[in-house]
C-alpha positions in Angstrom: 189.8 94.6 57.4 193.7 93.5 57.3 195.8 96.4 59.3 193.7 99.2 60.1 192.5 101.1 57.0 192.9 98.2 54.7 190.4 96.5 53.4 190.6 93.2 51.8 189.2 93.1 48.1 190.6 89.2 46.8 187.6 87.6 45.1 185.4 90.5 44.3 188.1 92.6 42.2 188.2 91.0 39.1 191.9 92.1 38.2 193.9 90.4 40.6 193.2 92.9 43.5 193.8 92.1 47.1 194.3 94.8 49.3 193.3 98.7 49.1 193.8 101.6 50.8 190.7 104.3 51.7 193.7 106.6 49.7 193.7 104.7 46.5 196.9 102.3 46.9 196.5 98.7 46.0 197.8 95.3 45.8 197.8 93.1 43.1 199.4 89.2 42.1 199.7 87.4 39.1 200.4 84.3 39.1 203.8 82.9 37.6 206.0 79.4 37.8 209.7 80.7 38.6 212.5 78.8 36.9 214.6 80.0 40.0 212.3 77.9 42.3 212.5 74.4 40.5 209.0 75.9 38.5 206.7 76.4 41.3 204.0 78.5 40.9 204.0 82.2 43.5 201.7 84.6 43.6 203.9 87.8 42.0 202.9 90.8 43.9 202.9 94.2 42.7 201.6 97.4 44.9 200.6 100.9 43.5 200.8 103.5 45.8 199.0 106.8 45.9 201.2 110.0 46.2 199.2 110.4 49.2 200.1 107.1 50.9 201.1 107.3 54.8 204.6 106.0 55.6 204.6 102.6 56.2 202.0 102.2 53.5 203.9 99.8 51.4 205.0 97.5 54.2 201.4 97.3 55.5 199.7 96.5 51.9 202.7 93.9 52.0 201.8 92.2 55.0 198.1 92.7 54.4 198.3 90.6 51.0 200.4 87.8 52.3 198.0 87.6 55.4 194.8 87.4 52.9 196.3 85.1 50.5 197.5 82.9 53.2 194.3 82.9 54.9 192.3 82.2 51.5 195.1 78.9 50.1 193.7 75.8 49.8 196.6 73.1 48.7 195.0 71.5 45.2 197.8 71.2 42.8 198.5 73.9 40.0 197.6 76.4 42.7 200.4 79.2 43.3 202.4 77.9 46.9 203.4 81.4 48.3 203.6 85.0 47.0 206.8 86.5 45.2 208.6 90.0 45.7 210.3 91.0 42.5 212.4 94.4 43.2 215.3 96.3 41.7 218.0 98.0 43.5 216.2 101.0 44.1 213.1 99.4 45.7 214.8 97.4 48.2 213.5 97.5 51.4 216.2 99.1 54.3 216.0 95.6 55.8 218.2 93.7 53.9 217.7 90.8 56.2 217.8 87.2 54.2 214.8 86.3 56.2 211.8 88.7 56.8 209.5 87.8 60.0 206.7 89.5 58.7 205.6 88.9 56.0 207.4 85.9 56.2 209.4 86.2 53.0 213.3 84.7 52.4 215.9 86.1 49.9 216.0 83.5 47.1 218.3 85.0 44.4 218.2 87.2 41.8 216.3 87.1 38.2 218.8 87.7 34.9 217.6 91.6 35.1 218.8 92.1 38.1 215.6 92.2 40.5 216.0 90.5 43.8 213.7 87.4 44.3 211.8 87.1 47.6 209.0 84.1 48.4 207.2 83.0 51.3 205.2 80.0 51.4 201.2 79.6 52.6 201.3 77.8 55.9 199.5 75.0 54.2 201.6 74.5 51.2 203.2 71.3 50.6 206.5 71.5 49.5 207.9 68.2 49.8 208.8 65.8 47.3 
């Protein structure tokens, strides 16, 4: 278990699921190279919240997902180096700071379709030249 009530299912689910709540809310990731970040590969985050999701469930799923992937990260070449959250104007969190502390994500720009890009590198990711 991660945050209270969140089960880490990473590695046990074949569909990219990372975390799940008892109410049916889940987080999923898919790998993608981001041109905006020099073509580096990140896990692209998505969450599906149940209509019964408690307040704060979305933020808790995001924190737990980053923590689970960070704990599982091993630095061979070609693996995603971190987590990327893409959001449109209606989905932006109320915290509009350039850096978020938990999970540790930074604003990295916008995609051509207007979605905001926030990224966070995993603890052992080697990003130097």
